[in-house]
C-alpha positions in Angstrom: 48.7 153.1 62.2 49.8 149.5 61.3 50.7 147.0 64.0 54.4 147.3 62.9 54.3 151.1 63.3 52.6 150.7 66.7 55.2 148.2 67.8 58.0 150.6 66.9 56.2 153.5 68.6 56.0 151.4 71.8 59.7 150.9 71.8 60.2 154.6 71.1 57.9 155.5 74.0 55.5 157.5 71.7 52.6 155.0 71.5 49.1 156.0 72.7 47.6 152.5 72.3 48.2 149.0 73.5 49.5 146.3 71.1 47.7 143.0 71.6 50.4 140.3 71.7 48.9 137.1 73.1 51.0 134.0 73.4 49.2 131.6 71.1 52.0 129.3 69.9 51.3 126.7 72.6 47.5 126.7 72.0 48.0 126.5 68.2 50.4 123.6 68.5 48.3 121.6 70.9 45.1 122.3 68.9 46.6 121.1 65.7 48.2 118.1 67.3 44.9 117.1 69.1 42.8 117.8 66.0 40.8 120.4 67.9 41.8 123.5 66.0 38.7 125.6 64.9 37.7 125.2 61.3 38.3 128.9 61.0 42.1 128.4 61.5 42.5 124.9 60.0 45.3 124.9 57.4 46.7 128.3 58.5 50.2 128.9 59.7 50.9 130.6 63.1 51.5 133.9 61.4 48.2 133.6 59.4 46.3 132.9 62.6 47.8 136.0 64.3 46.9 138.1 61.2 43.4 136.7 61.2 43.0 137.7 64.9 44.6 141.1 64.2 47.2 140.6 66.9 51.0 140.6 67.0 53.4 137.8 67.8 55.8 138.2 70.7 59.0 137.4 68.7 61.4 137.4 71.7 59.1 135.7 74.2 58.3 132.0 74.1 57.7 131.4 77.9 54.7 129.5 78.9 53.5 125.9 78.9 55.5 124.2 76.1 54.3 120.6 76.5 51.3 118.9 78.0 50.8 115.1 78.2 48.0 113.2 79.7 47.7 109.5 80.6 44.8 108.0 82.4 44.7 110.1 85.5 48.2 111.6 85.1 48.9 115.1 83.7 52.5 116.2 82.9 53.1 120.0 82.4 56.3 121.8 81.5 56.4 125.6 82.1 59.3 127.6 80.7 60.2 130.8 82.3 63.1 133.2 81.5 65.4 131.9 84.3 64.0 128.4 85.0 61.7 125.6 83.9 59.0 124.1 86.1 58.0 120.5 85.6 54.7 119.3 87.2 53.2 115.8 87.3 49.6 115.7 88.6 47.8 112.5 89.6 44.5 112.1 91.5 46.4 111.7 94.7 48.5 114.9 94.4 51.2 116.8 92.5 54.9 116.6 92.2 56.8 119.8 91.1 60.4 120.4 90.3 62.1 123.7 89.3 
């Protein structure tokens, strides 16, 4: 059974397996931007990386940490959820969070 066939079977309620659908887009984007992407994946597109890992992309879901910035002791994180977005700024003295 191909991943496509398994995905369809899941929606039909007839699947007997689990389809691995990790959320790798954020990791891929940050790894490429930071120059830390593994040599194994260097030069590959997101879809090629998913194929290499034999997993399936979550086409309708993009929730997760979308942006991460760091400046000498400060970390800024943005988390996107279906109904809201959480912004966090962390510094050595504490954290500020808005929803």
